C-alpha positions in Angstrom: 99.4 97.7 85.5 102.4 96.0 86.9 102.7 93.8 83.9 103.4 96.8 81.7 105.4 99.1 84.0 109.2 98.4 83.8 112.1 99.8 85.8 113.0 101.8 82.7 109.6 103.5 82.7 109.8 104.3 86.4 113.4 105.7 86.0 112.5 108.0 83.1 109.0 109.0 84.3 107.0 107.3 81.6 105.1 104.9 83.9 101.9 107.0 83.9 101.6 106.5 87.7 100.1 109.6 89.4 102.4 111.8 91.5 101.5 111.5 95.1 103.2 114.8 95.8 100.5 116.6 93.7 97.6 114.9 95.5 95.8 117.6 97.6 95.0 114.9 100.2 98.7 114.8 101.0 98.5 118.2 102.8 96.9 116.4 105.7 99.7 113.8 105.9 102.8 116.0 105.7 103.5 116.3 109.4 103.1 112.6 110.3 105.1 109.5 109.8 103.8 106.8 107.6 105.1 103.3 106.7 106.2 102.4 103.2 103.3 99.9 103.1 100.9 102.8 103.7 102.5 105.0 101.0 102.6 102.2 98.4 98.8 101.6 99.1 98.3 105.4 98.8 100.2 105.5 95.4 98.4 102.4 94.2 95.0 104.2 94.5 96.1 107.3 92.5 94.6 107.5 89.0 97.0 106.9 86.1 97.9 110.0 84.1 98.4 108.0 80.9 98.9 104.5 79.5 102.4 103.3 80.7 105.0 104.2 78.1 102.8 106.5 76.0 103.9 109.8 77.4 106.1 111.6 80.0 105.2 113.3 83.3 107.5 113.7 86.3 106.1 111.7 89.2 107.7 111.4 92.6 105.8 108.2 93.0 108.2 106.5 90.5 111.2 107.2 92.7 109.3 106.2 95.9 108.5 102.9 94.3 112.1 102.5 93.0 113.3 102.9 96.6 111.0 100.1 97.7 112.3 97.9 94.9 115.9 98.6 96.0 115.1 97.4 99.5 113.3 94.3 98.3 116.1 93.3 95.9 119.1 94.2 98.1 117.7 93.1 101.5 119.0 96.4 102.9 117.1 99.6 104.0 117.3 102.3 101.4 119.5 104.3 103.8 122.0 101.4 104.2 122.0 100.7 100.5 122.8 104.3 99.7 125.5 104.5 102.4 127.2 101.2 101.4 127.1 101.7 97.6 127.4 105.5 97.1 128.3 107.5 100.1 131.1 105.4 101.6 132.9 104.6 98.3 132.9 108.3 97.3 133.7 109.4 100.9 130.7 111.7 100.9 130.8 112.3 104.7 128.3 115.1 104.8 125.5 113.5 102.7 122.8 111.1 103.9 119.3 110.0 103.7 117.5 112.1 106.2 116.2 110.0 109.1 113.3 111.6 111.1 114.5 112.6 114.5 118.2 112.8 113.6 120.1 115.9 114.7 122.1 117.1 111.8 124.9 119.5 112.8 125.1 122.8 110.8 122.1 121.9 108.6 120.7 124.8 106.7 117.2 125.9 107.5 114.7 126.3 104.7 112.5 129.4 104.2 109.4 130.2 102.2 108.5 133.6 100.7 105.0 134.8 101.7 103.5 138.2 101.0 106.9 139.8 100.2 108.8 138.4 103.3 110.3 135.1 104.4 109.1 132.7 107.1 110.6 129.4 108.3 109.7 126.5 106.1 106.9 124.5 107.9 107.9 121.1 109.2 107.0 118.1 107.2 108.0 114.5 107.6 110.8 113.2 105.4 109.1 109.8 105.5 106.8 111.1 102.7 109.8 111.9 100.4 111.8 108.8 101.2 113.7 107.8 98.0 112.1 110.6 96.0 114.3 113.2 97.7 114.8 112.8 101.5 118.5 113.5 101.3 120.8 116.3 102.3 124.4 117.1 101.1 127.0 119.8 100.8 128.6 121.5 97.7 131.8 119.6 98.4 130.1 116.2 98.5 128.1 117.0 95.4 131.3 117.8 93.6 132.6 114.3 94.6 129.4 112.8 93.1 129.8 114.9 89.9 133.5 113.9 89.5 132.6 110.2 89.8 130.3 110.3 86.8 131.9 108.5 83.9 135.1 107.6 85.7 134.0 104.0 86.5 134.6 104.6 90.2 130.9 104.2 91.1 129.0 103.6 87.9 130.4 102.1 84.8 130.7 104.4 81.7 128.0 102.3 80.1 125.6 103.0 83.1 126.4 106.7 83.0 125.7 106.8 79.3 122.3 105.1 79.9 121.6 107.6 82.7 122.3 110.6 80.5 120.4 109.4 77.4 117.0 111.0 76.8 114.2 108.4 76.8 111.3 110.7 76.7 109.1 112.1 74.0 109.3 115.5 72.2 107.9 117.5 75.2 111.1 117.1 77.3 114.4 115.3 77.5 114.7 113.1 80.6 117.1 110.2 81.2 117.5 108.3 84.4 117.2 111.0 87.1 118.5 113.8 84.9 117.3 116.3 82.4 119.4 116.4 79.2 119.3 119.5 77.1 121.5 122.3 75.7 122.3 125.7 77.1 124.3 128.3 75.0 125.2 125.5 72.5 126.6 123.2 75.2 125.1 120.0 76.4 123.6 120.4 79.9 122.8 117.6 82.3 120.8 118.9 85.3 117.9 118.6 87.7 115.9 121.0 89.8 114.7 120.2 93.2 112.4 121.4 96.0 110.1 120.5 98.8 106.4 120.7 99.0 
C-alpha cells in the first residue's frame, strides 16, 4: 500500500501498518541481531490494522520505517544523521543511538517486576528497536532538547507547530512523535516509553 502511505501517516500513526513489537513471533528474535532489510521484510508481511488514513493505532513499525527513509534520503546511517543534526548542535553529549556492543559508562540498568520482586531486565538487541527507540539520554540532555523546541535552534517554529498539532481521530490526540492533550486545564505535550 505504498501508494497510499505518506510520511505524514507514518509520523502520526495513521498508516495502518501492523506493529512488529506486538507480534508474538518477535519473542524468538529479541536476543539476536538482524539487518534492516530483514526487519523491513518482516514488517512488510504483517497484516494491516486498518486502511491507511482511516484510523489511529500506535505502531513501532512506522518509526522503524521512518529511520530507513532517513538513511535512504540523507545517505547517512541513522546514528550519524541523529548525531550531526540533533545531538551535536544541541551539545547533547550524553545522548546517542545505542549501538550493540558499545560500553556506555554509568548507564542505568533496567529492572522488571515479577511476582512482587524485581529482577534484571533480560537482554534484547537494540537492533530491533532501531529508530523506534534505541536511544539513551540523561535528564540534563533531555532538558536541552526541550529548551530547543520552538526557539528555532534545531527545528523552525513552523516545524514545531506541525509536530505538536493533533492529526488523529477522536480516540486520541497524536502529533508527530508526541501526544497532545490537557492536564489540570493546561496543555500537555508528552510521550511514554518502554521496552518489550
